[in-house]
N, C-alpha and C positions, 0 to 999 in steps of 0.2 A: 446274321451274326457273323462277325469276322475274327473274333478273338476267343481264346479258350476261356477267359474270364467271363465273357458274355454268354458262352455256351453253358457254363456252370451256373450262372446267375438265373437261368430260366427254370431251375428245378427247386422243389421244396427244400427247406433247410436241412432236413435229415439226409437227403440225397446229395445236396451240395457238400456236406461234410465228407462223405465218401469220395466224391469226385475231387475235392481239394486234396485229400490225402493221397489219392492215386496220382494226381498231377504232380504233387511234391515229390513223391518217391521216384517217379519217372524222371523228373528234372534232375534230381540228385544222381540218379543212375546214368543218365545220358546228358551230361553237361554240354557236350559239343553238338547235340542235336538241335535242329530248328523246330520250334513249337509252332504249329499252324492248324488250321481247320481244313480237312480234306474229307470228302464224302459226308460232310455235315457233322464231323466229329473231331475231337482233339487228336492230332497226329504228330508224331515225332519223326523227323526226317534227317538223315545223314547219308548222302549219296543215294539213298532209297528210303522208302517208308520203313521205319523200324517197328513201331507199334502204334495202335489206335485204341481209344476207349470211348465208351458211350453209355449213357443211362437209358434203359428201357423201362417199361412200366413196372416190371417185377424183378429185374436183374441188372447187374453191371455187365456190359459186353466188353470183352477184351480181345483184341485182334493182333496177335503177335506173329503172324504168318503160319502157314501150314506146317513148315518144317519144325517150328518151335513147338507146336501142338503135338506133333509126332514125337519129338524128343522128350516131352514132359507127359506123355500119355499116362503113365502109371500115377503120377501125382494128380493128374486131372481126372482120374477115373470117377470121383464122386460128382463131377459136374457135367452138364450137358455141353458137348462140343460138336463142332462141324469142321469141315476142312480148314477154315481159317478163323473160326470164332469160338470163344468160350463164354458161357453164361454163369456168372456168380450170383445166385439168388440173394435178394436183399433180406430174405427171411433167415439167412444163415450168416455167420461171421465171414466177412470178406477176407480172403487169404492174402493179405498185403505182402507177406514175405514171399509167397509163391509168385505173385505178380512181379515183384522186384527181381527175383531169381530168373524168371523168364525174360525180363527186360535186359538184365545183365548178359544173359546167354545170347540174346538176339544181337546185342551190341558187339559181343566178341565175334560172332559170325561175320558181321560186316567189317569190323576192324581187321580181321584176318586178311581181307581182300586188299588192305593197304600194304601188307608185307610183301 
């Protein structure tokens, strides 16, 4: 698979719906970022990798970098996290607003480097 559309198309319709929504909110939040596939998952790049997302069997994986996870630790406390990953279970409401907020914060961190 070479495009994000191809990546999304491989999943069942109910998962595709979630992935399409995440893709759209990231595209709206990061209009200057390049959309690509890296590490086998959708990736948004501007000078460096900004965020990645991926569907697993039971959760949506979101990868906004360790510093973002540290910054949002309180908001992420209900979810399983590791150094660089967050798991949003498909059995719960996906926190799209939180994903967008972390994506926006990540963009601001990289955009600051331009100043």
